[in-house]
KEZA-885201 format. One record per residue: x, y, z of N, C-alpha, C, O in turn; residue in one letter. Coordinates in steps of 0.05 Angstrom, whole numbers, padded with zeros to 5 digits, always signed. Layout:
<nodes>
XYZXYZXYZXYZa
...
</nodes>
This chain:
<nodes>
+00047+00252+00059+00034+00227+00054+00057+00213+00042+00064+00192+00053m
+00069+00220+00025+00089+00206+00011+00112+00197+00031+00123+00176+00024a
+00122+00208+00052+00140+00197+00075+00122+00174+00086+00132+00151+00088q
+00094+00178+00093+00085+00152+00110+00078+00131+00096+00076+00109+00107k
+00073+00136+00066+00073+00114+00047+00100+00096+00044+00101+00072+00041a
+00121+00114+00047+00149+00101+00045+00156+00083+00068+00168+00062+00068k
+00143+00097+00090+00149+00078+00120+00136+00054+00118+00148+00034+00126l
+00109+00053+00107+00088+00036+00107+00103+00012+00090+00107-00010+00100t
+00111+00017+00064+00130+00001+00045+00152-00011+00062+00157-00035+00062e
+00167+00007+00077+00191-00007+00092+00186-00030+00111+00200-00050+00113q
+00164-00024+00127+00154-00039+00146+00140-00068+00130+00145-00091+00137k
+00124-00061+00110+00114-00082+00095+00138-00101+00087+00137-00125+00088a
+00163-00082+00077+00184-00102+00070+00195-00120+00087+00200-00143+00082g
+00203-00104+00115+00212-00118+00135+00198-00139+00143+00210-00160+00144f
+00177-00139+00149+00155-00157+00154+00161-00184+00140+00166-00205+00151a
+00158-00177+00107+00161-00195+00089+00195-00212+00095+00197-00236+00090h
+00211-00199+00102+00234-00212+00103+00234-00230+00127+00245-00252+00129l
+00220-00216+00148+00220-00228+00176+00203-00255+00171+00214-00276+00177l
+00180-00256+00161+00165-00285+00159+00187-00301+00134+00189-00325+00137i
+00202-00288+00112+00211-00308+00103+00237-00317+00117+00246-00340+00113e
+00250-00301+00133+00269-00313+00147+00260-00336+00168+00275-00355+00174s
+00238-00332+00178+00229-00352+00201+00219-00378+00183+00225-00401+00192r
+00205-00374+00158+00201-00397+00140+00229-00411+00136+00229-00434+00144y
+00250-00402+00125+00273-00412+00120+00284-00428+00147+00293-00451+00146t
+00283-00413+00171+00291-00427+00193+00275-00452+00204+00285-00471+00217d
+00251-00449+00197+00232-00471+00205+00240-00495+00186+00246-00517+00195r
+00242-00488+00160+00250-00516+00140+00276-00530+00147+00281-00554+00147r
+00295-00506+00153+00323-00516+00161+00319-00538+00180+00325-00561+00177e
+00304-00525+00204+00301-00544+00231+00287-00568+00216+00296-00590+00223k
+00269-00568+00199+00255-00592+00197+00271-00614+00182+00271-00638+00186y
+00287-00599+00160+00304-00624+00149+00329-00632+00168+00339-00654+00164l
+00338-00617+00185+00355-00623+00205+00341-00654+00219+00352-00676+00219d
+00315-00647+00230+00304-00668+00245+00302-00692+00225+00306-00716+00232e
+00296-00684+00199+00291-00708+00181+00317-00719+00180+00315-00744+00180l
+00337-00714+00179+00366-00720+00172+00370-00741+00197+00376-00764+00196r
+00364-00723+00224+00377-00737+00251+00361-00768+00247+00371-00791+00251d
+00332-00762+00237+00319-00793+00246+00332-00809+00221+00341-00832+00227s
+00335-00803+00198+00342-00814+00177+00369-00826+00181+00372-00849+00172l
+00386-00818+00190+00411-00821+00194+00414-00842+00218+00434-00857+00217a
+00397-00845+00240+00393-00859+00261+00384-00885+00253+00395-00906+00259a
+00358-00882+00235+00356-00906+00223+00369-00923+00203+00362-00947+00202r
+00389-00912+00187+00404-00918+00173+00427-00938+00185+00435-00959+00175l
+00435-00925+00209+00457-00940+00227+00444-00965+00241+00455-00986+00246r
+00418-00959+00246+00403-00983+00257+00398-01005+00230+00383-01024+00235a
+00406-01005+00208+00397-01022+00184+00375-01021+00175+00368-01041+00162r
+00355-01001+00179+00327-00998+00171+00325-00997+00146+00329-00976+00134d
+00317-01022+00131+00315-01019+00098+00298-00996+00092+00305-00980+00075h
+00276-00991+00105+00255-00969+00089+00271-00946+00093+00267-00928+00077a
+00289-00940+00112+00307-00915+00115+00325-00912+00090+00332-00890+00081a
+00332-00935+00080+00356-00938+00057+00334-00934+00030+00342-00926+00008a
+00310-00940+00034+00292-00934+00004+00290-00901+00009+00296-00888-00012d
+00284-00888+00029+00284-00862+00036+00304-00845+00028+00300-00822+00020e
+00328-00855+00031+00357-00842+00026+00360-00839-00006+00369-00819-00017l
+00350-00864-00020+00352-00859-00048+00326-00842-00056+00330-00826-00074v
+00306-00842-00047+00286-00816-00052+00295-00793-00054+00293-00778-00074d
+00309-00785-00030+00312-00761-00022+00341-00750-00042+00342-00727-00049m
+00359-00767-00048+00378-00762-00058+00388-00771-00088+00408-00763-00099y
+00371-00787-00097+00376-00798-00124+00383-00773-00142+00406-00770-00151h
+00360-00754-00146+00362-00737-00166+00391-00716-00163+00401-00706-00183e
+00399-00713-00139+00422-00698-00131+00446-00715-00145+00459-00706-00164q
+00450-00736-00136+00470-00757-00144+00475-00757-00172+00496-00748-00181i
+00456-00766-00187+00453-00765-00218+00463-00743-00227+00481-00744-00244y
+00451-00719-00217+00459-00693-00232+00492-00690-00222+00510-00682-00238l
+00497-00697-00199+00526-00693-00197+00540-00712-00214+00560-00699-00222f
+00541-00731-00223+00552-00746-00236+00548-00739-00269+00565-00748-00285m
+00531-00727-00276+00530-00716-00302+00546-00693-00304+00557-00688-00326r
+00549-00677-00281+00557-00650-00283+00590-00655-00281+00607-00639-00289r
+00596-00680-00269+00628-00690-00271+00630-00698-00296+00653-00706-00300l
+00615-00700-00316+00622-00704-00344+00615-00728-00351+00619-00732-00375g
+00603-00752-00337+00593-00776-00345+00567-00775-00356+00550-00760-00347h
+00563-00793-00380+00543-00801-00395+00513-00803-00381+00513-00801-00356d
+00496-00805-00391+00467-00811-00378+00468-00840-00369+00456-00843-00348c
+00479-00861-00380+00476-00887-00374+00496-00893-00350+00489-00906-00331q
+00521-00882-00354+00545-00889-00334+00531-00872-00310+00526-00885-00290i
+00521-00841-00312+00513-00827-00293+00491-00846-00270+00491-00846-00245s
+00478-00857-00284+00457-00877-00274+00471-00904-00258+00463-00912-00236e
+00490-00915-00274+00506-00938-00260+00517-00922-00238+00509-00929-00215d
+00536-00902-00239+00549-00892-00215+00528-00884-00196+00536-00884-00172l
+00510-00880-00199+00484-00870-00176+00482-00894-00163+00490-00896-00140t
+00471-00915-00177+00464-00935-00163+00486-00949-00143+00482-00955-00120q
+00514-00951-00162+00530-00957-00144+00539-00942-00121+00553-00953-00105e
+00533-00913-00117+00540-00901-00099+00521-00905-00080+00531-00898-00059s
+00496-00914-00077+00477-00921-00058+00484-00946-00047+00482-00950-00023f
+00494-00965-00067+00495-00991-00058+00525-00987-00034+00524-00999-00012l
+00544-00974-00040+00568-00974-00026+00555-00958+00001+00563-00964+00024q
+00537-00939-00003+00529-00925+00023+00520-00945+00041+00529-00946+00064a
+00501-00963+00032+00487-00983+00047+00511-01000+00062+00513-01004+00086w
+00530-01011+00043+00547-01028+00052+00571-01018+00071+00587-01034+00081q
+00572-00991+00076+00590-00977+00093+00575-00960+00111+00584-00939+00121h
+00551-00971+00116+00537-00950+00129+00547-00943+00162+00545-00920+00170i
+00554-00956+00174+00573-00958+00197+00590-00931+00194+00592-00917+00214s
+00600-00924+00173+00618-00901+00178+00602-00872+00176+00616-00852+00172q
+00580-00870+00180+00562-00849+00177+00562-00840+00205+00548-00850+00223l
+00582-00815+00210+00582-00811+00237+00554-00799+00255+00545-00807+00276r
+00545-00777+00238+00514-00767+00249+00499-00752+00227+00508-00748+00204n
+00480-00745+00236+00465-00735+00213+00479-00709+00199+00474-00706+00175s
+00496-00692+00210+00507-00667+00206+00526-00672+00178+00532-00654+00161k
+00536-00703+00179+00555-00709+00159+00540-00728+00134+00552-00740+00117a
+00512-00727+00137+00500-00742+00117+00508-00731+00087+00520-00748+00073l
+00503-00705+00076+00515-00700+00053+00538-00701+00044+00544-00707+00021n
+00554-00695+00061+00584-00694+00057+00593-00724+00054+00609-00730+00036s
+00584-00741+00068+00585-00775+00070+00577-00785+00041+00592-00796+00025w
+00553-00779+00038+00543-00784+00010+00557-00781-00011+00567-00800-00024l
+00559-00754-00017+00576-00745-00033+00602-00754-00036+00611-00760-00058y
+00615-00754-00018+00643-00774-00015+00643-00797-00032+00658-00800-00051r
+00625-00813-00024+00618-00839-00028+00616-00841-00064+00625-00860-00077i
+00603-00818-00074+00595-00815-00102+00620-00804-00113+00630-00812-00134a
+00631-00784-00097+00661-00773-00111+00683-00803-00114+00695-00809-00135s
+00684-00814-00097+00696-00839-00101+00695-00849-00125+00712-00851-00142n
+00666-00859-00125+00655-00877-00147+00664-00863-00172+00676-00876-00188a
+00659-00837-00177+00665-00826-00196+00696-00826-00205+00704-00828-00229s
+00713-00822-00183+00740-00824-00189+00752-00849-00200+00768-00849-00219n
+00741-00872-00185+00750-00895-00196+00743-00904-00223+00757-00919-00236l
+00720-00894-00230+00710-00900-00261+00728-00880-00279+00735-00888-00301y
+00734-00858-00271+00755-00843-00289+00785-00861-00292+00799-00865-00312w
+00789-00870-00265+00814-00880-00266+00818-00911-00283+00839-00921-00291r
+00795-00920-00285+00796-00944-00300+00788-00942-00332+00790-00959-00349k
+00780-00915-00334+00775-00905-00365+00789-00881-00371+00780-00860-00379h
+00813-00885-00366+00833-00858-00372+00835-00851-00401+00837-00869-00417r
+00833-00826-00409+00827-00818-00436+00800-00818-00444+00794-00811-00467g
+00783-00825-00428+00754-00821-00435+00744-00798-00435+00745-00787-00413r
+00731-00782-00458+00727-00752-00457+00699-00755-00441+00681-00772-00442e
+00701-00733-00428+00676-00717-00410+00651-00710-00432+00654-00700-00454t
+00628-00719-00420+00606-00704-00441+00599-00680-00434+00613-00672-00415t
+00581-00663-00442+00574-00640-00438+00561-00637-00411+00543-00651-00404s
+00575-00612-00394+00563-00608-00365+00532-00598-00365+00524-00579-00379i
+00515-00612-00347+00488-00612-00345+00486-00590-00326+00503-00586-00309e
+00462-00574-00329+00448-00555-00303+00462-00531-00296+00460-00522-00273g
+00480-00519-00316+00489-00493-00313+00465-00473-00331+00471-00467-00355i
+00445-00464-00323+00431-00448-00336+00406-00467-00351+00402-00492-00351g
+00394-00450-00360+00370-00467-00380+00375-00466-00407+00395-00452-00413a
+00363-00476-00428+00366-00476-00454+00350-00450-00461+00330-00443-00450d
+00362-00438-00481+00347-00417-00498+00318-00423-00503+00315-00440-00520v
+00295-00412-00493+00267-00422-00500+00265-00411-00530+00275-00390-00538p
+00252-00430-00544+00245-00422-00572+00223-00404-00579+00202-00408-00567e
+00225-00385-00596+00203-00366-00602+00196-00343-00576+00175-00331-00569n
+00222-00343-00565+00218-00321-00542+00226-00290-00543+00249-00285-00548s
+00211-00272-00540+00216-00248-00545+00240-00236-00535+00250-00217-00546e
+00251-00249-00509+00276-00240-00498+00300-00254-00512+00323-00251-00504a
+00294-00267-00531+00319-00282-00544+00342-00266-00544+00362-00270-00531v
+00337-00243-00561+00355-00226-00568+00372-00208-00547+00395-00201-00550c
+00355-00204-00526+00367-00193-00507+00381-00208-00490+00398-00198-00476d
+00376-00234-00489+00395-00254-00472+00413-00268-00487+00429-00283-00477r
+00411-00263-00510+00434-00283-00525+00464-00280-00512+00475-00300-00502i
+00474-00260-00512+00500-00257-00497+00499-00272-00472+00517-00288-00467g
+00478-00269-00456+00479-00285-00434+00485-00317-00436+00500-00330-00422h
+00466-00325-00459+00467-00354-00460+00491-00366-00476+00496-00390-00477y
+00506-00344-00489+00534-00353-00507+00550-00357-00486+00567-00375-00489e
+00551-00343-00464+00570-00341-00441+00567-00367-00424+00587-00378-00416q
+00543-00376-00419+00535-00393-00408+00543-00420-00421+00551-00438-00406l
+00543-00424-00447+00551-00443-00466+00578-00443-00462+00585-00466-00457g
+00602-00423-00462+00624-00419-00460+00635-00436-00434+00655-00450-00432r
+00614-00428-00412+00624-00436-00391+00623-00466-00381+00639-00478-00366l
+00598-00476-00395+00596-00505-00398+00621-00518-00405+00634-00533-00390k
+00627-00511-00432+00649-00520-00442+00678-00518-00428+00695-00537-00430i
+00683-00494-00412+00703-00490-00392+00701-00510-00372+00719-00527-00371a
+00683-00512-00355+00676-00531-00338+00687-00556-00345+00706-00566-00332v
+00674-00568-00369+00681-00596-00372+00705-00604-00380+00712-00627-00384a
+00725-00576-00386+00748-00588-00391+00769-00579-00372+00793-00582-00377h
+00761-00569-00350+00777-00567-00325+00788-00593-00321+00777-00612-00331l
+00813-00595-00306+00822-00622-00295+00804-00633-00277+00788-00617-00266p
+00801-00659-00269+00785-00667-00254+00781-00661-00229+00758-00663-00221g
+00801-00652-00210+00798-00646-00181+00790-00615-00185+00781-00605-00165k
+00792-00601-00206+00789-00571-00205+00756-00574-00211+00739-00563-00196l
+00748-00588-00235+00720-00592-00241+00704-00600-00215+00683-00589-00211r
+00712-00617-00200+00697-00629-00178+00692-00606-00159+00669-00602-00152q
+00711-00590-00151+00708-00570-00133+00685-00552-00143+00665-00549-00129t
+00686-00540-00164+00663-00525-00176+00638-00535-00181+00619-00519-00182v
+00632-00563-00184+00610-00580-00185+00597-00585-00154+00574-00585-00146v
+00620-00588-00143+00602-00594-00111+00597-00566-00100+00575-00563-00090l
+00611-00550-00099+00604-00525-00085+00580-00504-00103+00561-00494-00091h
+00584-00502-00127+00570-00483-00139+00538-00493-00149+00517-00481-00145y
+00544-00519-00163+00526-00535-00171+00510-00552-00157+00486-00554-00163m
+00522-00566-00134+00510-00581-00111+00503-00567-00086+00492-00575-00065q
+00512-00544-00093+00509-00523-00067+00519-00533-00041+00511-00522-00020h
+00534-00550-00040+00548-00558-00010+00568-00533-00003+00580-00518-00018l
+00566-00534+00026+00579-00512+00035+00614-00519+00036+00621-00542+00037t
+00632-00499+00036+00658-00507+00031+00669-00534+00050+00682-00553+00040i
+00662-00532+00076+00663-00551+00093+00657-00576+00085+00673-00595+00088a
+00631-00578+00074+00622-00605+00064+00630-00610+00037+00631-00634+00033e
+00637-00596+00016+00648-00597-00006+00681-00612+00002+00690-00633-00007a
+00691-00597+00018+00716-00605+00026+00717-00639+00038+00732-00657+00030a
+00701-00640+00051+00694-00669+00067+00687-00688+00042+00696-00711+00038e
+00670-00674+00026+00659-00695+00005+00688-00701-00016+00691-00723-00026a
+00705-00683-00020+00728-00689-00039+00749-00699-00021+00771-00704-00030a
+00743-00703+00005+00767-00716+00018+00792-00701+00020+00813-00714+00018g
+00792-00673+00023+00814-00659+00030+00806-00634+00051+00783-00628+00056v
+00827-00623+00061+00825-00603+00080+00812-00579+00069+00810-00577+00045r
+00804-00563+00084+00783-00536+00076+00800-00522+00060+00792-00516+00037v
+00829-00514+00070+00847-00501+00059+00852-00510+00028+00850-00495+00009g
+00858-00535+00028+00868-00549+00000+00838-00545-00022+00840-00542-00046t
+00818-00546-00011+00794-00544-00031+00790-00516-00034+00784-00511-00057f
+00792-00497-00021+00796-00472-00023+00813-00462-00047+00806-00451-00068k
+00832-00467-00040+00856-00465-00059+00850-00483-00092+00857-00474-00114s
+00840-00502-00089+00835-00517-00118+00811-00498-00126+00813-00489-00149r
+00790-00489-00113+00767-00472-00120+00777-00448-00140+00771-00442-00163l
+00798-00436-00118+00806-00405-00133+00826-00413-00158+00831-00395-00174n
+00836-00435-00163+00849-00443-00186+00829-00449-00208+00831-00439-00230r
+00808-00464-00200+00787-00468-00222+00776-00441-00229+00775-00436-00253a
+00770-00428-00216+00750-00402-00217+00772-00379-00236+00762-00364-00253l
+00800-00380-00230+00818-00365-00245+00818-00378-00276+00817-00365-00297e
+00819-00401-00274+00824-00412-00303+00799-00407-00319+00800-00400-00343t
+00772-00411-00305+00745-00404-00316+00746-00375-00326+00736-00370-00348l
+00757-00355-00313+00753-00332-00320+00768-00323-00342+00760-00305-00357r
+00795-00339-00346+00810-00329-00368+00800-00345-00393+00806-00337-00415k
+00787-00362-00390+00767-00375-00415+00743-00368-00422+00735-00373-00445q
+00726-00356-00402+00702-00351-00407+00698-00318-00413+00682-00310-00431v
+00711-00304-00399+00711-00273-00394+00725-00261-00416+00728-00236-00416i
</nodes>
């Protein structure tokens, strides 16, 4: 009976993974089709498509700016500037598969230009790494070490040199693939990987 129950559980687990995989595949297919349609309409200068682009990516780009160390107001200004630049240079969008990296490349350039104009300006705290410790939580004591480490990680990321901080944010926080992140950063994949490795090594030394 125990063996039969175990086989039943394994089958159920496999079925769950299969369903989840199919759901993920359908979702990715849907997003690809959505980006295909959006990219085509953007290149056709469809103003409604521009509004949809903002709706789809505004939060992502705003958080990207915050995670690069800009304060709230500057992040909002740079986010709006990024979408303005995207619309003005829409002809440079090659295809839907490049939509992510193309928009992040524009946002990265906007951020880099700001830092060049404001050399010496300190970054603000990095947003979006973990959650705040919940008040009155029974699990606080058990998780305090975890949150202390996250706090040190936020500080360490915020103090990375700009190019290294950018690699960590693009890949680990904005969840771009290595290829997309390299395109967004305007460098070759090998160069991006090298920067990412240097960033991670620096973080290991400071956090662990």
